[in-house]
DRENGUVEX-760713 format. One record per atom (N, C-alpha, C): atom name; x negated, y, z. Coordinates in pm, 1 decimal, m for minus. Layout:
REM DRENGUVEX-760713
LUMMI atom       xx       yy       zz
LUMMI   CA        X        Y        Z
...
REM end
This chain:
REM DRENGUVEX-760713
LUMMI atom       xx       yy       zz
LUMMI    N  m1881.1  m8245.6   7561.2
LUMMI   CA  m2002.6  m8221.6   7551.1
LUMMI    C  m1990.6  m8216.8   7361.2
LUMMI    N  m2068.0  m8112.2   7270.7
LUMMI   CA  m2047.0  m8089.1   7215.2
LUMMI    C  m2132.3  m8175.0   7111.5
LUMMI    N  m2075.3  m8198.0   6974.5
LUMMI   CA  m2121.0  m8249.0   6874.3
LUMMI    C  m2269.7  m8244.4   6870.4
LUMMI    N  m2317.1  m8107.1   6828.9
LUMMI   CA  m2456.4  m8119.8   6800.7
LUMMI    C  m2567.0  m8149.9   6897.2
LUMMI    N  m2503.2  m8162.1   7043.1
LUMMI   CA  m2566.8  m8177.3   7168.6
LUMMI    C  m2596.5  m8330.0   7167.6
LUMMI    N  m2508.9  m8407.6   7103.9
LUMMI   CA  m2549.3  m8551.2   7112.4
LUMMI    C  m2653.9  m8583.5   6969.5
LUMMI    N  m2648.6  m8527.4   6840.1
LUMMI   CA  m2753.3  m8498.4   6732.8
LUMMI    C  m2888.5  m8478.3   6799.5
LUMMI    N  m2861.8  m8352.9   6866.9
LUMMI   CA  m2997.2  m8312.3   6948.7
LUMMI    C  m3022.1  m8286.8   7090.5
LUMMI    N  m3068.7  m8368.6   7151.0
LUMMI   CA  m3016.3  m8391.5   7292.9
LUMMI    C  m3167.9  m8356.5   7375.8
LUMMI    N  m3212.6  m8204.0   7342.0
LUMMI   CA  m3332.3  m8165.7   7361.8
LUMMI    C  m3263.6  m8027.3   7452.4
LUMMI    N  m3340.6  m8033.7   7572.6
LUMMI   CA  m3273.5  m7889.8   7642.5
LUMMI    C  m3359.7  m7777.0   7616.9
LUMMI    N  m3328.9  m7664.6   7591.6
LUMMI   CA  m3418.8  m7533.8   7561.2
LUMMI    C  m3527.7  m7507.6   7637.3
LUMMI    N  m3523.4  m7552.0   7768.9
LUMMI   CA  m3625.0  m7540.8   7863.9
LUMMI    C  m3710.6  m7616.6   7840.8
LUMMI    N  m3705.1  m7736.3   7763.0
LUMMI   CA  m3790.6  m7844.8   7748.8
LUMMI    C  m3906.1  m7829.0   7609.5
LUMMI    N  m3814.3  m7724.4   7545.5
LUMMI   CA  m3925.8  m7695.4   7430.1
LUMMI    C  m4031.7  m7609.4   7439.4
LUMMI    N  m4135.8  m7615.9   7377.9
LUMMI   CA  m4247.4  m7526.5   7399.4
LUMMI    C  m4206.9  m7392.7   7307.9
LUMMI    N  m4271.6  m7304.9   7351.2
LUMMI   CA  m4245.3  m7167.7   7262.1
LUMMI    C  m4353.8  m7115.6   7232.6
LUMMI    N  m4350.7  m7057.7   7120.7
LUMMI   CA  m4500.5  m7018.7   7053.4
LUMMI    C  m4463.4  m6864.1   7033.2
LUMMI    N  m4557.3  m6766.5   7132.1
LUMMI   CA  m4537.8  m6618.8   7095.6
LUMMI    C  m4581.0  m6554.3   6960.1
LUMMI    N  m4511.4  m6473.4   6960.4
LUMMI   CA  m4558.6  m6379.0   6797.2
LUMMI    C  m4722.1  m6354.0   6795.1
LUMMI    N  m4786.0  m6341.1   6901.5
LUMMI   CA  m4918.2  m6342.2   6871.3
LUMMI    C  m5016.3  m6444.2   6874.9
LUMMI    N  m4952.5  m6569.6   6903.5
LUMMI   CA  m4986.2  m6704.8   6843.5
LUMMI    C  m4971.4  m6713.5   6722.1
LUMMI    N  m4873.9  m6697.7   6673.1
LUMMI   CA  m4798.5  m6753.8   6533.0
LUMMI    C  m4909.5  m6640.1   6427.2
LUMMI    N  m4924.4  m6518.1   6482.8
LUMMI   CA  m4961.5  m6422.2   6378.8
LUMMI    C  m5113.3  m6492.9   6366.6
LUMMI    N  m5193.3  m6543.5   6512.3
LUMMI   CA  m5308.5  m6578.4   6487.1
LUMMI    C  m5330.2  m6715.4   6388.4
LUMMI    N  m5236.8  m6794.1   6410.4
LUMMI   CA  m5238.1  m6930.0   6353.9
LUMMI    C  m5234.9  m6870.8   6167.8
LUMMI    N  m5122.7  m6771.2   6143.9
LUMMI   CA  m5130.3  m6739.9   6016.9
LUMMI    C  m5268.1  m6668.8   5965.0
LUMMI    N  m5305.4  m6605.5   6020.2
LUMMI   CA  m5458.9  m6544.4   5985.3
LUMMI    C  m5577.8  m6664.8   5989.1
LUMMI    N  m5557.7  m6760.3   6067.0
LUMMI   CA  m5658.6  m6891.0   6059.6
LUMMI    C  m5646.8  m6913.3   5940.2
LUMMI    N  m5498.6  m6979.5   5888.2
LUMMI   CA  m5479.4  m7062.3   5764.2
LUMMI    C  m5536.7  m6963.7   5622.6
LUMMI    N  m5474.6  m6852.2   5655.0
LUMMI   CA  m5503.9  m6708.8   5513.5
LUMMI    C  m5644.4  m6720.6   5502.5
LUMMI    N  m5724.1  m6741.6   5633.1
LUMMI   CA  m5877.5  m6743.8   5653.6
LUMMI    C  m5942.1  m6846.3   5522.7
LUMMI    N  m5878.4  m6972.9   5591.3
LUMMI   CA  m5892.4  m7092.3   5556.5
LUMMI    C  m5882.9  m7116.2   5373.7
LUMMI    N  m5769.0  m7055.4   5331.4
LUMMI   CA  m5732.3  m7071.8   5213.9
LUMMI    C  m5807.4  m6966.6   5117.0
LUMMI    N  m5871.0  m6850.0   5172.4
LUMMI   CA  m5940.8  m6752.9   5115.0
LUMMI    C  m6096.5  m6798.2   5091.1
LUMMI    N  m6134.3  m6883.2   5192.8
LUMMI   CA  m6292.2  m6912.3   5186.2
LUMMI    C  m6299.8  m7073.5   5119.7
LUMMI    N  m6173.7  m7144.5   5093.4
LUMMI   CA  m6171.9  m7238.7   4969.1
LUMMI    C  m6151.0  m7184.7   4863.6
LUMMI    N  m6053.2  m7073.9   4849.3
LUMMI   CA  m6101.5  m7050.4   4682.4
LUMMI    C  m6216.8  m6992.9   4657.7
LUMMI    N  m6267.1  m6913.5   4757.8
LUMMI   CA  m6407.5  m6826.1   4715.0
LUMMI    C  m6492.4  m6948.6   4701.1
LUMMI    N  m6501.2  m7054.9   4744.5
LUMMI   CA  m6592.2  m7197.7   4764.1
LUMMI    C  m6578.1  m7246.5   4601.9
LUMMI    N  m6451.8  m7265.6   4573.5
LUMMI   CA  m6441.2  m7332.2   4423.8
LUMMI    C  m6462.9  m7209.2   4319.7
LUMMI    N  m6425.1  m7089.5   4336.5
LUMMI   CA  m6487.2  m6970.3   4234.3
LUMMI    C  m6625.0  m7006.9   4211.0
LUMMI    N  m6694.9  m6995.4   4331.0
LUMMI   CA  m6877.3  m6996.8   4323.4
LUMMI    C  m6907.1  m7110.1   4287.1
LUMMI    N  m6820.7  m7219.8   4241.0
LUMMI   CA  m6871.0  m7361.7   4225.9
LUMMI    C  m6791.8  m7360.2   4045.2
LUMMI    N  m6730.4  m7269.4   4013.6
LUMMI   CA  m6623.3  m7298.2   3871.4
LUMMI    C  m6768.5  m7347.3   3773.0
LUMMI    N  m6690.3  m7413.2   3690.3
LUMMI   CA  m6765.9  m7437.5   3531.3
LUMMI    C  m6675.7  m7452.2   3446.3
LUMMI    N  m6719.6  m7469.6   3330.9
LUMMI   CA  m6603.5  m7447.1   3216.4
LUMMI    C  m6564.0  m7595.3   3229.3
LUMMI    N  m6430.1  m7596.6   3192.3
LUMMI   CA  m6358.3  m7725.6   3211.4
LUMMI    C  m6388.1  m7796.4   3061.1
LUMMI    N  m6362.8  m7903.5   3071.1
LUMMI   CA  m6425.5  m8024.6   2934.5
LUMMI    C  m6358.2  m7970.7   2833.3
LUMMI    N  m6439.8  m7965.9   2683.3
LUMMI   CA  m6365.4  m7864.9   2585.1
LUMMI    C  m6347.1  m7757.9   2583.9
LUMMI    N  m6358.9  m7684.5   2709.3
LUMMI   CA  m6364.5  m7549.5   2653.8
LUMMI    C  m6469.5  m7458.5   2656.4
LUMMI    N  m6456.3  m7333.6   2561.2
LUMMI   CA  m6577.1  m7274.7   2512.9
LUMMI    C  m6682.4  m7230.8   2642.7
LUMMI    N  m6801.5  m7220.7   2591.2
LUMMI   CA  m6897.3  m7218.4   2712.0
LUMMI    C  m6891.4  m7034.1   2742.2
LUMMI    N  m6838.7  m7003.6   2820.8
LUMMI   CA  m6841.3  m6843.8   2851.8
LUMMI    C  m6983.7  m6777.8   2872.2
LUMMI    N  m7119.8  m6868.4   2839.5
LUMMI   CA  m7211.4  m6773.8   2878.4
LUMMI    C  m7257.5  m6751.9   2687.9
LUMMI    N  m7180.5  m6816.7   2615.0
LUMMI   CA  m7187.4  m6771.2   2501.9
LUMMI    C  m7307.0  m6879.5   2407.0
LUMMI    N  m7317.4  m6958.9   2480.3
LUMMI   CA  m7430.7  m7078.4   2406.5
LUMMI    C  m7322.4  m7144.0   2295.3
LUMMI    N  m7404.7  m7131.6   2200.0
LUMMI   CA  m7341.9  m7167.1   2060.7
LUMMI    C  m7379.4  m7359.8   2053.6
LUMMI    N  m7273.4  m7403.1   2003.5
LUMMI   CA  m7328.0  m7549.7   1996.1
LUMMI    C  m7436.7  m7565.0   1885.5
LUMMI    N  m7447.2  m7678.5   1846.4
LUMMI   CA  m7560.9  m7749.0   1801.9
LUMMI    C  m7494.1  m7839.4   1682.1
LUMMI    N  m7474.0  m7824.3   1569.8
LUMMI   CA  m7391.7  m7936.1   1458.4
LUMMI    C  m7432.9  m8067.3   1515.1
LUMMI    N  m7310.4  m8176.9   1485.1
LUMMI   CA  m7370.7  m8317.7   1493.2
LUMMI    C  m7341.4  m8377.9   1385.3
LUMMI    N  m7416.8  m8474.3   1300.0
LUMMI   CA  m7412.7  m8523.8   1184.1
LUMMI    C  m7306.0  m8627.1   1260.1
LUMMI    N  m7242.4  m8680.6   1142.6
LUMMI   CA  m7117.1  m8779.2   1176.0
LUMMI    C  m7133.9  m8903.6   1072.0
LUMMI    N  m7230.7  m8891.0    967.6
LUMMI   CA  m7249.8  m8991.0    893.2
LUMMI    C  m7207.7  m8921.0    733.5
LUMMI    N  m7147.0  m9032.9    619.5
LUMMI   CA  m7127.7  m8985.3    509.3
LUMMI    C  m6979.8  m8948.8    516.2
LUMMI    N  m6905.1  m8851.0    468.7
LUMMI   CA  m6752.2  m8839.3    453.5
LUMMI    C  m6682.1  m8941.0    370.7
LUMMI    N  m6748.7  m8973.9    305.0
LUMMI   CA  m6682.7  m9138.2    212.8
LUMMI    C  m6672.4  m9236.4    300.9
LUMMI    N  m6740.3  m9252.2    381.4
LUMMI   CA  m6729.6  m9390.5    483.5
LUMMI    C  m6591.8  m9410.1    544.1
LUMMI    N  m6515.9  m9329.6    566.1
LUMMI   CA  m6399.0  m9342.3    666.5
LUMMI    C  m6266.0  m9363.5    573.2
LUMMI    N  m6210.3  m9465.5    529.6
LUMMI   CA  m6074.1  m9447.6    435.5
LUMMI    C  m5982.7  m9372.7    534.1
LUMMI    N  m5877.5  m9365.6    442.1
LUMMI   CA  m5750.9  m9294.4    497.5
LUMMI    C  m5682.8  m9407.6    606.8
LUMMI    N  m5602.1  m9356.4    702.0
LUMMI   CA  m5560.9  m9430.8    845.1
LUMMI    C  m5701.7  m9479.5    910.4
LUMMI    N  m5798.4  m9488.9    911.8
LUMMI   CA  m5936.9  m9503.1    961.6
LUMMI    C  m5993.5  m9379.2   1076.5
LUMMI    N  m6046.3  m9398.1   1207.1
LUMMI   CA  m6072.0  m9314.5   1306.4
LUMMI    C  m6222.3  m9391.6   1322.2
LUMMI    N  m6265.8  m9267.5   1414.1
LUMMI   CA  m6403.7  m9308.4   1452.7
LUMMI    C  m6422.5  m9201.4   1568.8
LUMMI    N  m6483.8  m9265.9   1653.2
LUMMI   CA  m6551.8  m9207.7   1790.7
LUMMI    C  m6693.4  m9127.8   1799.8
LUMMI    N  m6724.5  m9017.4   1815.1
LUMMI   CA  m6856.4  m8915.0   1840.4
LUMMI    C  m6841.7  m8822.8   1994.9
LUMMI    N  m6976.6  m8770.8   1998.5
LUMMI   CA  m6991.5  m8684.1   2118.0
LUMMI    C  m7022.5  m8581.8   2066.9
LUMMI    N  m6996.4  m8474.9   2139.2
LUMMI   CA  m7022.7  m8325.5   2060.4
LUMMI    C  m7155.2  m8265.5   2131.3
LUMMI    N  m7106.4  m8188.1   2225.0
LUMMI   CA  m7168.9  m8131.4   2326.4
LUMMI    C  m7264.7  m8201.0   2380.2
LUMMI    N  m7233.3  m8287.6   2479.6
LUMMI   CA  m7305.4  m8387.2   2542.9
LUMMI    C  m7214.1  m8499.8   2545.5
LUMMI    N  m7274.5  m8614.0   2628.8
LUMMI   CA  m7193.9  m8733.8   2663.0
LUMMI    C  m7062.7  m8748.2   2703.3
LUMMI    N  m7012.5  m8636.6   2805.0
LUMMI   CA  m6892.8  m8630.7   2848.2
LUMMI    C  m6795.8  m8563.2   2758.6
LUMMI    N  m6846.3  m8516.9   2659.4
LUMMI   CA  m6741.9  m8431.2   2524.9
LUMMI    C  m6715.8  m8534.9   2433.1
LUMMI    N  m6622.7  m8613.4   2483.7
LUMMI   CA  m6562.9  m8729.9   2351.9
LUMMI    C  m6478.4  m8680.1   2278.4
LUMMI    N  m6512.3  m8664.7   2130.0
LUMMI   CA  m6410.0  m8647.9   2008.4
LUMMI    C  m6444.3  m8757.2   1934.5
LUMMI    N  m6270.6  m8753.5   1884.0
LUMMI   CA  m6224.3  m8856.6   1777.3
LUMMI    C  m6215.0  m8775.9   1627.3
LUMMI    N  m6272.6  m8893.5   1508.3
LUMMI   CA  m6265.9  m8789.7   1408.7
LUMMI    C  m6182.7  m8920.9   1305.9
LUMMI    N  m6094.1  m8883.6   1226.3
LUMMI   CA  m5985.5  m8931.6   1167.1
LUMMI    C  m5954.5  m8862.1    983.8
LUMMI    N  m5950.9  m8983.6    922.5
LUMMI   CA  m5874.2  m8899.8    818.5
LUMMI    C  m5727.0  m8956.0    794.3
LUMMI    N  m5654.6  m8859.6    779.9
LUMMI   CA  m5511.1  m8874.3    767.5
LUMMI    C  m5495.0  m8943.7    609.3
LUMMI    N  m5359.1  m9000.3    631.4
LUMMI   CA  m5303.9  m9112.3    515.0
LUMMI    C  m5303.9  m8991.0    397.5
LUMMI    N  m5324.2  m8849.1    397.2
LUMMI   CA  m5336.0  m8790.9    271.0
LUMMI    C  m5490.6  m8773.3    275.4
LUMMI    N  m5553.0  m8810.7    301.3
LUMMI   CA  m5710.9  m8797.9    308.7
LUMMI    C  m5786.7  m8689.7    361.8
LUMMI    N  m5730.7  m8615.7    427.2
LUMMI   CA  m5784.4  m8504.7    516.0
LUMMI    C  m5866.1  m8568.5    649.9
LUMMI    N  m5970.1  m8493.3    640.6
LUMMI   CA  m6070.2  m8554.4    733.7
LUMMI    C  m6009.2  m8405.9    892.8
LUMMI    N  m5998.1  m8452.8   1008.8
LUMMI   CA  m5970.0  m8414.4   1099.0
LUMMI    C  m6031.3  m8454.2   1235.4
LUMMI    N  m6077.1  m8363.8   1346.8
LUMMI   CA  m6158.0  m8386.1   1464.6
LUMMI    C  m6109.4  m8341.4   1554.5
LUMMI    N  m6097.8  m8384.0   1653.2
LUMMI   CA  m6041.9  m8326.9   1783.3
LUMMI    C  m6099.5  m8414.6   1910.7
LUMMI    N  m6095.5  m8318.6   2023.6
LUMMI   CA  m6140.3  m8397.4   2146.7
LUMMI    C  m6045.4  m8465.3   2194.4
LUMMI    N  m6106.7  m8585.3   2277.0
LUMMI   CA  m6022.3  m8686.5   2255.0
LUMMI    C  m5949.4  m8714.7   2411.0
LUMMI    N  m5956.0  m8579.6   2463.4
LUMMI   CA  m5900.5  m8566.9   2584.5
LUMMI    C  m5767.5  m8515.7   2561.2
LUMMI    N  m5616.4  m8573.2   2618.4
LUMMI   CA  m5484.8  m8582.7   2651.7
LUMMI    C  m5465.6  m8397.0   2696.8
LUMMI    N  m5365.0  m8350.1   2688.4
LUMMI   CA  m5389.8  m8225.5   2735.8
LUMMI    C  m5271.5  m8244.0   2848.3
LUMMI    N  m5248.6  m8326.3   2866.1
LUMMI   CA  m5132.1  m8392.8   2954.5
LUMMI    C  m5209.0  m8375.5   3115.8
LUMMI    N  m5301.7  m8506.0   3109.4
LUMMI   CA  m5325.0  m8549.5   3230.3
LUMMI    C  m5500.6  m8601.1   3225.8
LUMMI    N  m5542.1  m8550.7   3111.8
LUMMI   CA  m5689.3  m8591.0   3054.1
LUMMI    C  m5723.5  m8749.3   3043.6
LUMMI    N  m5591.6  m8829.9   2996.4
LUMMI   CA  m5638.3  m8954.1   2936.5
LUMMI    C  m5703.9  m8956.0   2781.6
LUMMI    N  m5772.4  m9046.0   2786.3
LUMMI   CA  m5829.9  m9066.8   2640.0
LUMMI    C  m5704.5  m9106.2   2518.5
LUMMI    N  m5741.4  m8990.2   2424.3
LUMMI   CA  m5657.8  m9035.8   2333.1
LUMMI    C  m5699.4  m9128.6   2201.8
LUMMI    N  m5609.6  m9183.6   2124.1
LUMMI   CA  m5663.2  m9294.9   2034.3
LUMMI    C  m5595.5  m9261.1   1932.1
LUMMI    N  m5620.4  m9330.0   1804.0
LUMMI   CA  m5574.6  m9304.5   1676.8
LUMMI    C  m5471.6  m9451.7   1647.0
LUMMI    N  m5359.6  m9486.9   1662.0
LUMMI   CA  m5271.7  m9543.3   1632.5
LUMMI    C  m5172.1  m9522.9   1574.1
LUMMI    N  m5133.6  m9571.4   1436.3
LUMMI   CA  m5015.0  m9591.7   1357.0
LUMMI    C  m4999.5  m9476.2   1274.4
LUMMI    N  m5124.9  m9378.7   1252.2
LUMMI   CA  m5082.6  m9292.9   1168.5
LUMMI    C  m5070.0  m9143.8   1259.4
LUMMI    N  m5079.3  m9168.5   1394.8
LUMMI   CA  m5067.9  m9078.7   1505.4
LUMMI    C  m5157.0  m9110.0   1633.3
LUMMI    N  m5208.5  m8965.7   1682.4
LUMMI   CA  m5290.6  m8981.0   1823.0
LUMMI    C  m5185.8  m9020.5   1915.5
LUMMI    N  m5208.9  m9110.4   1979.0
LUMMI   CA  m5164.7  m9164.1   2104.0
LUMMI    C  m5185.8  m9163.9   2216.6
LUMMI    N  m5164.7  m9121.0   2313.5
LUMMI   CA  m5223.0  m9137.8   2469.7
LUMMI    C  m5136.0  m9250.5   2537.1
LUMMI    N  m5198.6  m9332.3   2568.6
LUMMI   CA  m5142.5  m9452.0   2592.8
LUMMI    C  m5092.9  m9449.9   2733.2
LUMMI    N  m5140.5  m9328.1   2851.7
LUMMI   CA  m5104.0  m9344.5   2983.5
LUMMI    C  m4941.8  m9297.4   2999.1
LUMMI    N  m4902.6  m9195.2   2927.4
LUMMI   CA  m4750.2  m9177.2   2946.9
LUMMI    C  m4686.7  m9148.6   2790.4
LUMMI    N  m4732.6  m9248.6   2703.3
LUMMI   CA  m4691.6  m9246.0   2584.0
LUMMI    C  m4677.4  m9123.4   2484.4
LUMMI    N  m4767.9  m9028.3   2496.8
LUMMI   CA  m4732.9  m8892.7   2432.0
LUMMI    C  m4811.1  m8939.6   2304.7
LUMMI    N  m4752.2  m8858.6   2190.4
LUMMI   CA  m4794.7  m8872.7   2060.9
LUMMI    C  m4818.1  m8732.2   2025.5
LUMMI    N  m4949.8  m8730.0   1916.6
LUMMI   CA  m4992.0  m8627.1   1885.8
LUMMI    C  m4978.8  m8642.9   1732.2
LUMMI    N  m4966.8  m8497.1   1650.9
LUMMI   CA  m4943.1  m8527.7   1530.3
LUMMI    C  m5095.7  m8509.5   1464.2
LUMMI    N  m5099.6  m8549.7   1339.3
LUMMI   CA  m5292.5  m8590.1   1279.6
LUMMI    C  m5285.0  m8402.4   1235.0
LUMMI    N  m5223.5  m8334.5   1178.4
LUMMI   CA  m5224.2  m8236.9   1096.4
LUMMI    C  m5304.6  m8140.7   1180.5
LUMMI    N  m5227.3  m8107.4   1283.8
LUMMI   CA  m5291.3  m7997.6   1370.5
LUMMI    C  m5312.4  m8011.2   1525.4
LUMMI    N  m5300.2  m8160.7   1562.3
LUMMI   CA  m5317.4  m8197.1   1683.4
LUMMI    C  m5185.9  m8137.8   1779.0
LUMMI    N  m5053.2  m8111.0   1706.4
LUMMI   CA  m4930.8  m8062.9   1777.4
LUMMI    C  m4882.5  m8203.9   1857.2
LUMMI    N  m4800.9  m8206.9   1983.9
LUMMI   CA  m4753.7  m8292.6   2042.4
LUMMI    C  m4638.9  m8299.7   1993.4
LUMMI    N  m4596.9  m8417.2   1960.4
LUMMI   CA  m4459.6  m8450.2   1891.2
LUMMI    C  m4366.3  m8526.0   1987.5
LUMMI    N  m4408.7  m8610.5   2091.6
LUMMI   CA  m4332.8  m8686.4   2155.2
LUMMI    C  m4399.9  m8743.2   2322.4
LUMMI    N  m4333.2  m8695.5   2412.9
LUMMI   CA  m4375.9  m8759.9   2562.2
LUMMI    C  m4420.6  m8630.4   2659.1
LUMMI    N  m4480.5  m8614.7   2743.0
LUMMI   CA  m4510.8  m8566.0   2822.5
LUMMI    C  m4630.2  m8429.3   2775.3
LUMMI    N  m4722.1  m8429.6   2679.0
LUMMI   CA  m4800.9  m8340.9   2658.1
LUMMI    C  m4720.0  m8200.9   2578.7
LUMMI    N  m4742.2  m8083.4   2636.2
LUMMI   CA  m4707.0  m7967.3   2572.1
LUMMI    C  m4780.9  m7884.6   2474.3
LUMMI    N  m4918.7  m7924.3   2495.9
LUMMI   CA  m5007.0  m7827.0   2457.1
LUMMI    C  m5085.1  m7913.1   2313.7
LUMMI    N  m5157.2  m7836.2   2216.4
LUMMI   CA  m5179.0  m7909.2   2115.4
LUMMI    C  m5343.1  m7981.0   2151.8
LUMMI    N  m5388.3  m8053.1   2081.1
LUMMI   CA  m5546.3  m8095.8   2102.1
LUMMI    C  m5647.4  m7993.7   2081.5
LUMMI    N  m5738.6  m7983.9   2153.2
LUMMI   CA  m5861.4  m7903.2   2077.8
LUMMI    C  m5922.4  m7959.0   1991.3
LUMMI    N  m5905.7  m7891.4   1837.7
LUMMI   CA  m5986.3  m7897.6   1732.7
LUMMI    C  m6107.3  m7881.3   1731.6
LUMMI    N  m6205.7  m7957.2   1652.7
LUMMI   CA  m6379.7  m7969.8   1629.3
LUMMI    C  m6358.2  m7937.8   1448.5
LUMMI    N  m6422.5  m7813.2   1451.9
LUMMI   CA  m6456.4  m7752.0   1309.5
LUMMI    C  m6562.9  m7856.1   1228.0
LUMMI    N  m6480.8  m7916.3   1089.1
LUMMI   CA  m6558.6  m7989.2   1017.6
LUMMI    C  m6639.8  m7931.1    911.1
LUMMI    N  m6774.9  m8009.7    834.4
LUMMI   CA  m6817.6  m7940.8    728.5
LUMMI    C  m6884.1  m8055.4    681.5
LUMMI    N  m6859.3  m8042.8    520.1
LUMMI   CA  m6901.3  m8140.8    462.5
LUMMI    C  m7025.3  m8084.5    380.3
LUMMI    N  m7141.5  m8110.9    334.5
LUMMI   CA  m7256.1  m8089.2    274.6
LUMMI    C  m7270.1  m8147.4    147.0
LUMMI    N  m7336.4  m8040.0     96.1
LUMMI   CA  m7360.6  m8070.3    m45.5
LUMMI    C  m7388.1  m8268.4    m78.1
LUMMI    N  m7492.4  m8295.0     27.0
LUMMI   CA  m7512.8  m8461.4    m20.2
LUMMI    C  m7401.6  m8517.7     38.9
LUMMI    N  m7285.2  m8471.0     96.5
LUMMI   CA  m7179.9  m8574.1    107.5
LUMMI    C  m7154.4  m8595.4    275.0
LUMMI    N  m7278.7  m8575.6    343.1
LUMMI   CA  m7254.4  m8568.9    499.7
LUMMI    C  m7143.4  m8503.3    561.5
LUMMI    N  m7104.2  m8545.7    656.6
LUMMI   CA  m7022.6  m8471.5    752.2
LUMMI    C  m7068.2  m8452.5    881.1
LUMMI    N  m7021.5  m8318.0    952.5
LUMMI   CA  m7091.8  m8253.6   1003.4
LUMMI    C  m6983.6  m8183.4   1130.6
LUMMI    N  m6999.9  m8207.6   1263.8
LUMMI   CA  m6902.6  m8132.6   1339.1
LUMMI    C  m7001.7  m7992.3   1388.5
LUMMI    N  m6957.7  m7869.9   1384.3
LUMMI   CA  m7009.8  m7761.7   1396.5
LUMMI    C  m6974.7  m7691.5   1469.0
LUMMI    N  m6829.9  m7669.8   1545.0
LUMMI   CA  m6801.4  m7602.9   1624.0
LUMMI    C  m6653.0  m7613.7   1683.4
LUMMI    N  m6597.1  m7534.7   1757.2
LUMMI   CA  m6466.5  m7534.9   1798.8
LUMMI    C  m6381.5  m7481.7   1697.3
LUMMI    N  m6237.5  m7504.1   1649.6
LUMMI   CA  m6154.8  m7485.1   1615.7
LUMMI    C  m6074.5  m7391.6   1707.6
LUMMI    N  m6027.2  m7257.0   1646.4
LUMMI   CA  m5971.9  m7183.8   1737.5
LUMMI    C  m5816.1  m7242.3   1793.8
LUMMI    N  m5742.6  m7244.6   1895.9
LUMMI   CA  m5653.0  m7306.4   1911.7
LUMMI    C  m5508.8  m7219.0   1862.3
LUMMI    N  m5436.1  m7305.7   1815.8
LUMMI   CA  m5305.3  m7288.5   1724.4
LUMMI    C  m5220.0  m7092.8   1772.3
LUMMI    N  m5258.2  m7020.6   1724.5
LUMMI   CA  m5193.3  m6904.0   1746.9
LUMMI    C  m5322.7  m6772.3   1829.8
LUMMI    N  m5422.4  m6831.7   1812.6
LUMMI   CA  m5505.1  m6743.5   1879.0
LUMMI    C  m5570.2  m6676.8   1748.9
LUMMI    N  m5632.1  m6552.8   1747.8
LUMMI   CA  m5677.6  m6454.1   1648.1
LUMMI    C  m5820.7  m6498.0   1673.9
LUMMI    N  m5886.2  m6497.3   1532.0
LUMMI   CA  m6014.6  m6565.0   1508.3
LUMMI    C  m6139.1  m6427.5   1575.4
LUMMI    N  m6232.6  m6458.7   1599.6
LUMMI   CA  m6336.0  m6361.9   1627.0
LUMMI    C  m6379.4  m6270.4   1527.1
LUMMI    N  m6420.1  m6152.8   1474.2
LUMMI   CA  m6468.5  m6084.9   1394.2
LUMMI    C  m6615.9  m6096.5   1412.6
REM end
């Protein structure tokens, strides 16, 4: 007896055969299911958290308090568009004010300010504070930035989204 017969002791007559017509029907049914599923998802699509609104709705500015309240190396959490759009405001060691969406670009964990860097505690990803670029760990894309404006009276406002690094500004 051949070696493969010992490993696979099934007779060809015992196998159930599938005709080409049955196989084609199966492929058509699976393809129709995938098409229906993608169509359903496309119909229900909504912007991802932190993505610009495709309908052109402008953000309203959010007051963040006095710019002088935040000392170098400190951070403060705030919400921007709605309660689910969590952001983090920080003052770098150099004294610059920066604001980013608090969502890690790897798997969406909440980013926190720790030790002069923005840290994602889920997979130990780190972002630098100047532009939100990843410096360690799994994230490969920078954090989404929030534009800040300091008014004449010293109050700090979050006023919109910063363009992603490498994107051209709209005229």
